C-alpha positions in Angstrom: 0.0 0.0 0.0 1.3 3.5 -0.9 0.7 6.7 1.0 1.3 10.1 -0.6 3.1 12.8 1.3 1.1 15.5 2.9 2.1 18.9 1.7 1.8 21.9 3.9 1.1 25.4 2.8 4.5 26.7 4.0 6.5 24.0 2.0 4.3 24.6 -1.0 5.0 28.4 -0.9 8.7 27.6 -0.6 8.8 25.1 -3.5 6.7 27.1 -5.9 8.5 30.3 -4.9 11.9 28.9 -5.8 10.5 27.5 -9.1 9.1 31.0 -9.9 12.5 32.6 -9.1 14.3 30.1 -11.3 11.8 30.6 -14.1 12.2 34.4 -13.9 15.9 34.1 -13.9 15.8 32.4 -17.2 14.0 35.3 -18.8 15.9 38.3 -17.3 19.4 37.0 -17.6 21.7 38.7 -20.1 22.0 36.9 -23.4 25.7 36.0 -23.0 24.8 34.0 -19.8 21.5 32.6 -21.0 22.5 29.0 -21.9 24.1 28.1 -18.6 21.4 29.9 -16.5 18.6 28.2 -18.5 20.3 24.8 -18.2 20.9 25.2 -14.5 17.4 26.5 -13.9 15.7 23.8 -15.8 17.8 21.2 -13.9 16.9 22.8 -10.6 13.2 23.0 -11.5 13.2 19.3 -12.6 14.9 18.3 -9.4 12.5 20.2 -7.2 9.4 18.9 -9.0 10.8 15.3 -8.8 10.9 15.7 -5.0 7.5 17.5 -4.8 5.7 14.9 -6.9 7.9 11.9 -6.1 7.6 11.7 -2.3 5.7 8.7 -1.0 5.8 5.9 1.6 5.1 2.4 0.4 4.6 -0.8 2.4 6.6 -3.6 0.8 6.8 -7.3 1.8 9.7 -6.9 4.2 10.3 -3.2 4.6 8.9 0.3 4.4 10.1 2.2 1.4 10.5 5.9 2.0 11.0 7.8 -1.3 11.6 11.5 -1.8 12.5 12.1 -5.4 15.9 10.5 -6.0 16.4 9.8 -2.3 15.1 6.7 -0.6 15.4 4.6 2.5 14.4 1.0 3.1 13.4 0.4 6.7 12.8 -3.2 7.7 9.7 -3.5 9.8 11.5 -5.5 12.4 13.8 -2.6 13.1 11.1 0.0 13.7 10.6 0.3 17.5 8.3 3.3 17.7 6.1 5.7 15.7 4.7 8.9 17.0 2.9 11.8 15.5 5.1 14.9 15.5 4.8 18.6 14.6 7.9 20.5 13.6 9.3 22.9 11.1 12.3 20.7 10.3 12.3 18.5 7.3 13.5 15.0 6.5 11.6 12.8 4.1 8.6 15.0 4.8 6.8 17.9 2.9 4.6 18.9 5.8 5.2 20.0 9.4 2.7 17.3 10.6 4.9 14.2 10.6 5.5 10.8 12.0 8.8 10.2 13.7 10.0 6.6 13.1 12.7 5.3 15.4 14.5 2.3 13.9 18.1 2.4 15.0 20.4 2.7 18.0 21.0 6.4 17.8 19.1 9.6 16.9 21.1 10.6 13.8 21.0 7.4 11.8 18.0 5.7 13.5 15.3 8.3 13.1 13.3 9.2 10.0 10.6 11.8 9.7 7.8 11.3 7.2 4.5 13.0 6.4 1.9 10.7 5.1 -1.5 12.3 4.3 -3.3 9.9 6.6 -1.1 9.7 9.7 -3.5 7.6 11.7 -4.1 5.1 8.9 -0.4 4.9 8.2 0.4 4.0 11.9 -2.3 1.4 11.9 -0.9 -0.1 8.7 2.6 0.0 10.2 1.3 -1.9 13.3 -0.2 -4.5 11.0 3.3 -5.2 9.7 5.0 -5.0 13.1 2.6 -5.3 16.1 5.5 -4.7 18.5 5.8 -1.0 17.4 5.2 1.4 20.2 2.8 4.1 18.9 3.3 7.1 21.2 1.0 10.1 21.6 1.6 13.2 19.5 4.3 15.6 20.6 4.7 19.2 19.4 8.2 20.5 18.8 9.0 23.7 17.1 
């Protein structure tokens, strides 16, 4: 089962604002710099759109696939020890400030992943189906 990423208004404004700036830069740049600016801007726009439209979380047979454009992480269900709803302005594999914190390792840096499925409650229930031992903690706000 695949869950799309929730997309908050703040992240949407940031993404589409950067795309607008890159598009404008292609038009207003002096002609002698146009080719590299257009090439760089188009590459940047393509990369940003890949992340925007290519962020999802998919339940596979043995692991949870967390995909954000070209970046991905495969988290075995057996390694996930806790999942809690979380609100923060930081970003990870999330396009919204309403996230789920997945703990799946020994330390905070390499063992924590933040995701933002559209249906957080349904996602946690699906995760508990694959690993009933997961500790689903109450929501915590952190800004």
